[in-house]
C-alpha positions, 0 to 999 in steps of 0.5 A, spaced: 020 356 825 021 355 832 021 361 837 019 358 844 024 359 849 021 354 854 026 350 858 026 342 859 030 342 865 035 337 867 035 332 873 034 336 879 040 336 884 045 333 878 052 334 880 058 336 875 058 331 869 061 331 862 056 328 857 058 328 850 062 332 845 063 332 837 065 336 832 062 340 826 066 341 819 061 344 814 058 349 811 051 347 812 046 350 818 044 346 824 037 346 824 033 347 831 034 343 836 036 343 844 039 339 849 038 337 857 045 338 858 049 345 857 053 346 851 059 349 850 061 350 842 068 353 841 070 356 834 076 354 831 075 357 824 069 361 819 063 364 822 057 362 825 051 365 829 047 361 834 040 363 835 037 362 842 033 365 847 031 370 843 038 372 841 043 372 835 050 370 837 055 371 832 062 368 833 068 366 829 075 364 831 076 365 838 068 364 839 066 360 845 058 359 845 055 358 852 048 355 850 043 353 856 040 346 857 033 346 855 033 352 850 032 351 843 037 353 838 038 354 831 046 355 828 047 359 821 053 357 818 056 364 815 062 361 811 065 354 812 066 353 820 070 348 824 067 347 832 068 343 837 062 342 842 061 339 848 055 337 853 055 338 861 051 338 866 053 343 872 050 346 878 047 353 878 052 355 883 058 352 879 056 355 872 052 360 869 049 357 863 046 364 861 046 365 853 053 368 850 059 368 847 065 370 849 071 372 845 078 368 847 085 369 844 085 362 840 092 360 844 088 360 850 088 353 854 080 353 854 080 351 847 085 345 848 081 343 854 075 342 850 078 338 844 081 333 851 074 332 853 071 331 846 077 326 844 077 323 852 072 317 851 076 315 844 083 315 847 085 308 848 084 307 855 079 312 855 080 318 860 078 316 867 072 319 869 076 323 875 081 326 870 075 328 866 072 331 872 077 335 874 079 338 867 071 340 866 072 344 873 078 347 871 075 349 864 069 352 868 074 356 873 077 359 867 070 361 862 068 364 870 074 369 869 072 371 862 066 373 865 068 377 871 
């Protein structure tokens, strides 16, 4: 079991950037791993617990996990779960990537925006870089409103 919370830092002076996205629809756990990017995980169904940075964060439908760059994480799937996740780079002055889980109404646009970002590269034609960046900015601003 990995217990270290040592962070591997993203590139210095990085600009806001969408990096990757995907979906989880299963009942298995997700083993210890870490990303250079900040990860946002939106829970659409089920229940899961993410162990990160010495914390155990629980979430169910309507939860949004914020998982910091460079910190090992492990997902315990407490019941079959459906999530959408994205990886991003954001300057610290724009977004606080500290470990936390927010409870957001499932109908809030945050969840739709995460879906759109995840699907953007798959669209024909793909979502433009400018549209992706603007959508990411709006998403992070909205998440910031929940932190106030």
